[in-house]
C-alpha positions in Angstrom: 31.2 46.3 115.7 31.2 43.9 118.7 35.0 43.3 119.1 35.1 41.1 116.0 37.7 41.9 113.3 36.3 43.3 110.0 38.4 42.5 106.9 38.1 44.2 103.6 39.1 46.8 101.1 39.1 50.5 101.7 40.4 52.8 99.0 41.6 51.9 95.5 43.4 54.0 92.9 42.4 53.6 89.3 44.5 54.9 86.4 42.5 56.4 83.5 44.7 56.3 80.4 43.5 59.1 78.1 44.7 62.1 76.1 41.6 64.0 77.1 42.2 67.1 79.2 39.3 68.2 81.4 38.5 71.8 82.5 39.2 70.8 86.1 42.2 69.0 87.5 40.4 67.8 90.6 36.8 66.5 90.4 34.8 65.0 93.3 32.8 61.8 92.8 29.6 61.1 94.9 27.5 58.1 95.9 23.8 57.8 95.1 23.2 59.2 98.6 25.3 62.3 97.9 28.3 61.1 100.0 31.7 62.1 98.7 33.4 58.9 97.7 36.3 59.8 95.5 38.5 62.3 93.6 39.4 62.4 89.9 42.9 63.9 89.8 44.9 64.9 86.7 48.2 63.0 86.6 51.3 65.1 87.1 54.5 65.4 85.0 54.9 63.5 81.7 52.2 61.0 82.6 48.9 61.4 80.6 45.4 60.9 81.9 43.9 60.9 85.4 43.8 58.9 88.7 40.5 58.1 90.3 40.9 57.7 94.1 37.8 55.8 95.1 36.7 54.8 98.7 34.6 51.6 98.2 33.0 51.5 101.7 31.8 55.1 101.4 30.1 54.2 98.2 27.6 52.0 100.2 27.9 53.3 103.8 28.2 56.6 105.6 31.7 56.0 106.7 34.5 53.5 106.1 34.9 51.9 109.6 33.5 48.7 108.0 35.7 47.9 104.9 34.3 46.6 101.7 34.2 42.8 101.6 32.6 39.8 99.8 29.6 40.4 102.1 29.0 43.5 100.0 28.7 41.5 96.7 25.2 42.7 96.1 26.6 46.3 96.1 29.1 45.8 93.3 26.7 46.6 90.5 25.7 49.8 92.3 29.3 50.9 92.7 30.1 50.1 89.1 27.0 52.1 87.9 27.9 55.1 90.1 31.5 55.2 88.8 30.8 54.6 85.1 28.0 57.2 85.0 30.2 59.9 86.4 33.2 58.9 84.3 31.0 59.1 81.1 29.9 62.5 82.1 33.5 63.7 81.8 35.0 61.4 79.1 32.0 60.5 77.0 30.3 57.2 76.2 33.5 55.5 75.0 35.5 55.2 78.2 39.3 54.8 78.2 41.1 51.9 79.9 40.4 51.8 83.6 43.4 50.0 85.4 43.5 49.4 89.1 46.9 50.6 90.2 46.7 50.1 94.0 44.4 49.0 96.8 44.2 49.4 100.5 43.3 46.2 102.3 42.9 46.0 106.0 41.6 44.8 109.3 39.6 46.9 111.7 38.8 46.0 115.3 36.9 47.7 118.2 39.0 47.8 121.4 36.8 47.6 124.5 39.2 49.8 126.5 39.7 53.0 124.4 42.8 53.9 126.5 44.6 50.7 125.2 44.6 51.8 121.5 47.6 54.1 122.0 49.8 51.6 124.0 49.0 48.9 121.3 50.4 51.3 118.7 53.4 52.0 120.9 53.9 48.3 121.2 53.7 47.8 117.5 56.2 50.5 117.0 58.6 48.8 119.4 58.1 45.5 117.6 58.9 47.1 114.2 61.9 48.8 115.5 63.5 45.5 116.4 64.6 45.3 112.8 67.2 48.0 112.4 66.8 47.8 108.6 63.1 48.9 108.9 62.3 52.5 107.9 59.6 53.4 110.4 57.6 56.6 110.3 55.3 57.6 113.1 52.8 60.4 113.8 52.5 61.0 117.5 51.5 63.2 120.4 54.4 63.6 122.8 54.0 64.8 126.4 56.4 67.5 125.4 56.4 67.7 121.7 54.0 66.8 118.8 55.2 65.9 115.3 53.7 64.5 112.1 55.2 61.4 110.4 58.9 61.6 111.3 61.3 58.8 110.7 62.4 57.1 113.9 65.0 54.6 115.0 63.9 54.2 118.6 60.7 54.6 120.6 61.4 57.6 122.9 59.9 57.7 126.4 56.7 59.8 126.6 55.6 59.4 123.0 52.0 58.5 122.3 51.9 57.0 118.8 48.8 57.7 116.7 49.8 56.2 113.4 52.7 54.2 112.0 53.8 53.9 108.3 56.3 51.5 106.7 57.4 51.9 103.1 57.4 49.0 100.7 58.2 45.8 102.5 60.8 43.2 101.5 58.3 41.4 99.2 58.1 44.6 97.1 54.3 44.1 97.0 52.9 46.4 99.6 53.5 49.2 102.2 51.9 49.1 105.7 50.0 51.4 108.0 48.8 50.9 111.6 46.7 53.6 113.2 44.0 54.8 115.5 40.9 54.9 113.4 38.9 56.5 116.1 40.8 59.8 115.7 39.2 60.5 112.3 36.9 63.5 112.4 33.7 61.6 111.2 34.2 58.6 113.4 32.4 58.7 116.8 32.7 55.7 119.0 32.9 55.2 122.8 35.3 52.4 122.3 38.7 52.5 120.5 39.1 51.5 116.9 42.4 50.2 115.6 43.2 49.5 111.9 46.0 47.7 110.1 46.3 48.3 106.3 48.4 46.9 103.5 48.6 49.2 100.5 49.1 46.8 97.6 50.9 48.1 94.5 50.4 46.7 91.0 52.8 43.9 91.7 50.9 43.0 94.8 47.5 43.0 93.0 48.9 40.8 90.2 50.3 38.4 92.9 46.8 38.2 94.5 45.2 37.6 91.1 42.7 40.5 91.2 42.7 41.2 87.4 43.9 44.3 85.6 40.8 46.4 84.9 38.3 48.0 87.3 35.7 45.6 86.0 37.9 42.6 86.7 38.7 43.9 90.2 35.1 44.6 91.3 34.2 40.9 91.4 33.6 38.6 94.4 36.6 36.4 93.3 39.1 39.3 93.1 38.0 40.8 96.4 38.2 37.3 98.1 41.7 36.7 96.6 43.0 40.1 97.9 41.6 39.6 101.4 43.1 36.1 101.6 46.4 37.5 100.4 46.3 40.2 103.1 45.7 37.5 105.8 48.7 35.5 104.7 50.9 38.5 104.4 49.9 39.8 107.8 50.8 36.5 109.4 54.1 36.0 107.6 55.4 39.6 107.5 54.0 40.9 110.8 52.9 38.3 113.3 55.6 35.7 112.6 58.4 38.3 112.0 57.8 40.9 114.7 55.6 39.3 117.5 56.6 35.7 117.4 60.1 36.4 116.1 60.3 33.0 114.4 63.7 31.5 115.2 64.4 33.9 118.0 62.9 35.2 121.3 59.3 36.5 121.0 58.8 40.2 121.4 57.0 40.1 124.8 59.7 37.7 126.2 62.4 40.2 125.0 60.6 42.9 126.9 60.4 40.8 130.1 64.0 39.8 129.8 65.2 43.4 129.6 63.3 44.2 132.8 64.6 41.1 134.5 68.2 41.9 133.7 67.9 45.5 135.1 66.2 44.2 138.3 69.4 42.4 139.1 71.1 45.7 139.9 68.4 48.3 140.4 65.3 48.9 142.4 61.9 48.1 140.8 60.7 51.7 140.4 64.1 52.7 138.9 63.7 49.8 136.4 60.2 50.8 135.6 61.2 54.5 135.0 64.3 53.7 132.9 62.2 51.3 130.8 59.1 53.4 130.7 58.6 52.8 127.0 58.3 49.0 127.7 56.4 49.1 131.0 53.8 51.6 129.7 53.1 49.3 126.7 51.6 46.7 129.0 52.2 46.7 132.8 51.9 42.9 132.6 55.5 42.8 131.2 56.7 44.4 134.4 54.6 42.1 136.6 56.0 39.0 134.9 59.6 40.2 135.2 59.2 41.0 138.9 57.5 37.7 139.8 60.3 35.9 137.9 63.0 37.9 139.7 61.8 37.5 143.3 61.8 34.1 145.0 59.4 35.5 147.6 56.0 36.1 146.2 55.2 38.7 149.0 58.2 40.7 148.0 57.1 40.6 144.3 53.6 41.8 145.2 55.0 44.6 147.3 57.3 45.8 144.5 54.5 45.7 141.9 52.2 47.6 144.3 54.7 50.3 144.9 55.3 51.0 141.3 51.6 50.8 140.4 50.8 53.4 143.2 53.9 55.6 142.5 52.0 57.8 140.1 55.1 58.0 137.9 54.1 55.3 135.4 51.0 55.2 133.2 49.4 51.8 133.8 47.9 50.0 130.9 46.8 46.4 131.3 45.5 43.7 128.9 47.2 45.4 126.0 49.2 42.4 124.8 46.2 40.1 125.3 44.0 42.4 123.2 46.7 42.6 120.5 47.1 38.8 120.3 43.3 38.4 120.0 43.3 40.9 117.2 46.1 39.0 115.3 44.4 35.7 115.8 41.1 36.9 114.4 42.9 38.4 111.4 44.7 35.2 110.4 41.9 32.8 111.3 
């Protein structure tokens, strides 16, 4: 990748409606190159049949950094052949109905400064937590503690967010995930890689007009429809709602305003430390607040310099700019 945003589909879940019971409850599927691309899993409880969890990019590539898109149209027949051949091995020539239940659709971008991936995720967490009705789960590395996917209501100081999950959003069509793709064990990249995903349920797939069966889903038209749906939803339910805050004060201006208010009664370093969770998202928030607070530009420069050189604040710069670039490329 060369800092462009890659849009496409990652993993899909296919429901196989059958009364047949196989000898194994968990069967691995492979690509023509021998890569593991999916799992056939027996459905639990009263539900009959099996679920096939299939990673489309891995069917045609070594990893799934680059998602499956309309540019892979020439690979659709290959994927269909791979899947059908292995399904027939287990269920016979007359295959049961294959219904696509859910699909992960996302955007992946390489971040030039690898150290900015984590503050971008911290910033996204702060944005999402503006809405007190949001149920936000994060996986993080803390300077003192480390936890896996805990529900949070505030972004505590000293937390390094690695992954964020939101359950089904207000549309009822998808859940969301924002995470550091570069942390995955088979991903090696000198730059940072950030990914945003919408996990569309059956209602979401119907809304995007992707068809019902696996055969209908694996078409250029359905893939295009789903990617375009993702772009619209990302703009409406994320960019407009949480960054631009349509009808209210944009997120970055809120951060700057909080800092400006505290600068009225406290020293710059004290303000930076008490608002570490904001300042460490992007030091530019603090710079703008200080420059706006001081009438004397020399005093502003001196205050910024002292905080920068204090060693008590992690300095990340260009984070908001990189984030805005990412969003613009997704919705373009």
